[in-house]
C-alpha positions in Angstrom: 83.3 77.8 75.8 80.1 76.5 77.1 77.8 79.1 78.5 74.9 77.1 79.8 74.4 75.4 83.1 71.9 73.1 84.6 71.9 73.2 88.4 69.6 72.2 91.2 68.4 75.7 91.3 65.8 75.9 88.6 65.1 79.4 87.2 61.6 80.7 87.5 61.2 80.5 83.7 61.9 76.8 83.7 64.6 77.3 81.0 68.3 76.9 81.3 70.3 79.9 82.4 72.7 81.4 79.9 75.8 83.1 81.2 77.6 84.3 78.1 77.3 87.9 79.2 78.8 87.4 82.7 81.5 85.0 81.4 82.8 87.4 78.8 82.5 90.4 81.0 84.7 88.8 83.6 87.2 87.6 81.0 87.4 91.1 79.6 87.4 93.1 82.8 90.1 91.1 84.6 93.0 92.2 82.3 91.5 95.6 81.6 91.3 96.6 85.3 94.7 95.1 86.2 96.7 95.7 83.1 95.2 98.5 81.1 94.0 100.8 83.8 97.2 100.4 85.7 99.2 101.4 82.7 101.1 98.1 82.4 99.4 97.5 79.0 99.3 100.6 77.0 97.5 101.4 73.8 100.6 101.0 71.6 100.8 97.3 72.7 97.1 96.7 73.2 97.3 93.5 71.1 98.7 91.7 74.2 95.2 92.0 75.7 94.2 88.8 73.9 96.7 86.5 75.7 96.0 88.5 78.9 92.3 87.6 78.5 93.3 84.0 78.0 95.5 83.9 81.2 94.1 86.5 83.5 90.5 86.6 82.4 90.0 82.8 82.1 92.1 82.3 85.2 89.8 84.6 87.2 86.8 82.8 85.8 88.2 79.4 86.9 88.9 80.8 90.4 85.4 82.1 90.6 83.9 78.8 89.4 85.7 76.8 92.1 84.5 79.2 94.8 80.9 79.0 93.7 81.0 75.2 93.4 82.6 74.9 96.8 80.1 77.4 98.2 83.1 79.2 99.6 83.7 82.7 100.8 85.8 85.7 99.8 88.9 84.3 101.6 88.9 81.2 99.3 88.7 83.5 96.2 91.7 85.5 97.5 93.7 82.3 98.1 92.9 81.0 94.6 94.0 84.5 93.3 97.3 84.0 95.1 97.7 80.6 93.4 97.2 82.2 90.0 99.8 84.8 90.9 102.3 82.2 91.8 101.7 80.5 88.5 102.4 83.8 86.7 105.5 84.7 88.8 107.2 81.3 88.9 105.9 79.3 85.9 104.4 81.4 83.1 106.4 84.6 82.8 108.8 83.9 85.7 109.1 87.6 86.4 109.7 87.1 90.2 112.6 84.7 89.7 114.4 86.1 86.6 116.4 89.3 87.0 114.2 92.3 86.4 114.8 93.7 82.8 112.7 96.9 83.1 114.6 100.1 82.0 115.1 102.4 85.0 114.6 99.7 87.6 116.9 98.7 90.4 117.2 95.1 89.2 119.0 94.0 92.4 116.7 95.8 94.8 115.1 93.2 97.1 116.6 90.3 95.1 117.7 87.6 97.5 118.4 83.9 96.9 117.4 84.3 93.2 114.0 85.8 93.9 112.8 89.4 93.5 111.2 89.5 96.9 109.9 93.1 96.9 108.5 92.7 93.3 107.0 89.3 94.3 105.3 90.7 97.3 103.7 93.5 95.3 102.6 91.1 92.6 101.0 88.6 95.0 98.8 91.4 96.2 98.2 93.0 92.8 97.5 89.9 90.9 95.2 88.3 93.5 93.2 91.5 94.2 93.1 93.5 91.0 93.2 90.5 88.6 90.8 88.2 90.4 88.9 89.6 93.4 87.9 93.0 92.1 86.9 91.9 88.5 84.9 89.0 90.0 83.1 91.4 92.4 82.4 94.0 89.7 81.1 91.3 87.3 78.8 90.0 90.0 77.5 93.5 90.7 76.7 93.9 87.0 74.9 90.5 87.0 73.6 90.2 90.6 71.0 87.6 89.8 73.8 85.2 88.7 76.1 85.7 91.7 75.4 82.5 93.6 75.5 80.2 90.5 78.4 78.5 88.7 78.6 79.7 85.1 80.3 76.7 83.4 79.2 73.2 82.6 81.8 70.4 82.2 82.4 71.3 78.6 82.9 74.9 79.6 85.5 73.8 82.2 87.4 71.7 79.6 87.4 74.5 77.0 88.3 77.2 79.6 91.2 75.0 80.9 92.5 74.5 77.4 92.3 78.2 76.6 94.0 79.0 79.8 96.9 76.6 79.2 97.3 77.8 75.6 97.3 81.4 76.8 100.0 80.6 79.3 102.2 79.2 76.5 101.7 82.3 74.5 102.4 84.6 77.4 105.5 82.6 78.3 106.9 82.7 74.7 105.9 86.4 74.2 107.7 87.5 77.4 110.6 85.1 77.9 111.5 84.6 74.2 110.5 87.9 72.7 110.1 90.8 75.2 113.1 90.1 77.6 115.7 89.9 74.8 114.4 93.1 73.3 114.9 94.8 76.7 118.5 93.6 76.7 118.0 91.0 79.3 120.4 88.0 79.4 119.0 84.5 78.8 117.6 83.0 82.0 117.0 79.4 82.8 115.0 79.0 86.1 116.3 76.4 88.5 114.1 73.3 88.5 113.7 73.7 92.3 111.9 77.0 91.9 109.5 75.5 89.3 108.8 72.6 91.7 108.3 75.0 94.6 105.9 77.1 92.5 103.8 74.0 91.6 103.8 73.0 95.3 102.7 76.5 96.4 99.9 76.5 93.9 98.7 73.1 95.1 98.9 74.2 98.7 97.0 77.4 98.1 94.2 75.5 96.2 94.0 73.0 99.0 93.9 75.7 101.6 91.2 77.6 99.7 89.1 74.4 99.9 89.8 73.7 103.5 88.9 77.3 104.5 85.8 77.4 102.3 83.5 78.0 105.2 85.4 80.9 106.6 84.2 84.4 105.6 80.6 83.4 105.0 78.3 86.2 106.0 77.1 86.3 109.6 74.3 88.4 111.1 76.3 89.9 114.0 78.5 92.9 113.6 78.2 96.0 111.5 80.3 97.5 108.7 81.7 100.9 108.0 79.7 103.3 105.9 80.0 102.5 102.2 81.7 105.8 101.3 84.3 105.2 104.0 84.9 101.7 102.7 85.7 103.2 99.3 88.1 105.7 100.8 89.9 103.1 102.8 90.2 100.8 99.7 91.6 103.8 97.8 94.2 104.6 100.5 95.3 101.0 101.0 95.4 100.4 97.2 97.4 103.6 96.5 99.9 102.7 99.2 100.3 99.2 97.7 101.3 100.7 94.4 104.0 102.7 96.2 105.6 99.4 97.0 106.4 98.6 93.4 107.3 102.2 92.8 110.3 101.9 95.1 112.0 99.6 92.5 112.0 102.5 90.0 112.7 105.6 92.1 116.3 106.8 92.5 116.3 106.6 96.2 113.9 104.1 97.8 112.5 105.2 101.2 113.9 102.1 103.0 115.9 99.0 102.7 114.4 95.9 101.0 113.9 94.3 104.4 112.1 97.3 105.7 109.9 97.5 102.7 109.1 93.8 102.9 108.1 94.2 106.5 106.0 97.3 105.9 104.3 95.7 102.8 103.5 92.5 104.7 102.0 94.5 107.6 100.0 96.7 105.2 98.7 93.6 103.4 97.7 92.0 106.8 95.8 95.2 107.8 93.9 95.2 104.4 93.1 91.5 104.7 91.9 91.8 108.2 89.7 94.8 107.5 88.0 93.5 104.4 87.6 89.9 105.4 85.9 91.0 108.6 83.6 93.4 106.8 82.8 91.1 103.9 81.9 88.4 106.4 79.0 90.4 107.8 75.5 90.7 106.4 75.7 94.4 107.0 78.3 94.5 104.2 76.0 95.2 101.2 76.4 95.6 97.5 76.9 99.3 98.2 80.0 98.5 100.2 81.3 96.1 97.5 80.7 98.7 94.9 82.5 101.4 96.9 85.4 99.1 97.7 85.9 98.0 94.1 85.7 101.6 92.9 88.1 102.9 95.5 90.7 100.2 94.7 90.3 100.7 91.0 90.8 104.4 91.3 94.0 103.7 93.1 95.1 101.5 90.2 94.2 104.2 87.7 95.9 107.0 89.5 99.4 105.7 89.9 100.5 106.0 86.2 99.9 109.7 86.2 103.2 110.2 88.0 105.0 109.2 84.8 102.5 109.7 82.1 104.1 112.8 80.8 106.9 110.7 79.4 104.6 108.4 77.5 104.0 108.6 73.7 100.9 110.6 72.7 99.0 107.5 71.6 99.5 105.9 75.1 98.4 109.1 76.9 95.3 109.3 74.8 94.5 105.7 75.3 95.0 106.0 79.1 92.6 108.9 79.3 90.0 107.1 77.2 90.1 103.9 79.2 90.0 105.9 82.5 86.9 107.8 81.3 85.3 104.5 80.2 86.0 103.0 83.7 84.4 106.1 85.3 81.3 105.7 83.1 81.1 102.0 84.0 81.2 102.7 87.7 78.8 105.6 87.4 76.4 103.4 85.6 76.9 100.5 88.1 76.3 102.9 91.0 73.1 104.2 89.4 71.9 100.7 88.7 72.6 99.7 92.3 70.7 102.7 93.7 67.7 101.9 91.5 67.7 98.3 92.6 67.8 99.3 96.3 65.0 101.8 95.7 62.8 99.2 94.0 63.4 96.8 96.9 62.4 99.4 99.4 59.3 100.2 97.5 58.4 96.5 97.1 59.0 96.0 100.8 
C-alpha cells in the first residue's frame, strides 16, 4: 500500500507527506471499534480481525479517500458507509438476505420477501456509523494535521482495492462456506435479482454521495450543543440503536417487526438530522467530534455486558482488556485535544 502523496498543498518542510500512521490506524480502528468493542468478534476468534481489517478497515479508508478527493462533507461519508454496508449485507456475507443462523435468534422475525428487514435496518446504521464514520473521525482527531488531505496515491488506490476485494472473498468463504454450516444453517443460494439490486444500490449511493458532496460543509451561522451534551446524546442514540438488534434475540420483542422498523427508521432520522446539522456548523469543534465519537463508542461497548456472563473466560478477559484500552485511547485523545486548544489560545 502506498503511503505517500503529492498534492497541490505543499507541506511547510518541502518534503512529501507520509501517511502510514494514519492509514494503518484507520484500517485497525475500524474493525476494532465495530467488531471487537461490540463483542461481535471475541478473543477466542480474534484471528478474523485480519479479514475484517481487509474489508472494514480498507473499505473505510477508501470511503474516506473519496470524500477528501471530492472535498465532500460528512453526509457523503455516511452515504459511502451505507454503500459499504449494502456490499456486506447483499454481496459479501449476505447476512441480510440469507436466513439468520444465530443460536437463540428469531430467524423469521422481520423477514419479509426474503430479506431480514429488522436486521438489515440495524446493520445499515451500525456498519455506516461504527465501521466508517466514527473510525474516520477518531483517526482524524489523532492526526489533525492530515485531516484535509487524501492519504493515497494511485498505487495506494490500486493496492487498497485489491486488498479489499481479496478480503471480501475471504470473508465470503469464511462465513458462507465455513461458519454458516457449523451453525447448522441450510445451504443458501441468493436470488440473482438480490445481487443485482445490491450492486445497483451501491452504485446509487456512491453517485448520491458525489452529487451531495457540497451539503454538510461547515457554515458560520448557527451554534452547537455543548460538547458534553453532544456526547450524552450520541450515547443515548447509540444505545437505543443496539436495542433494535437485541429484539431479534430476546424471548418477547417489544413490538411487531413493522413497529420496530418504523421506530428504528424514525430514530435514525432524528440522529441524522441532529448530527448533520451540528456537524455542518463551524461552532462544531473537535471537542464536539471527540465527545460524539466517545459517546457512540461507549454505547457500542456497553451492550455486550447484558450477556457477558455466559461467555467463556477468555472472551470476558479479552472484552475487559479491549474496553480498558479504548478508555485509555479516548482519555489520551481528550488530553491531547485540550493541550492543543490551550496552545492555540496561548498563541492567539
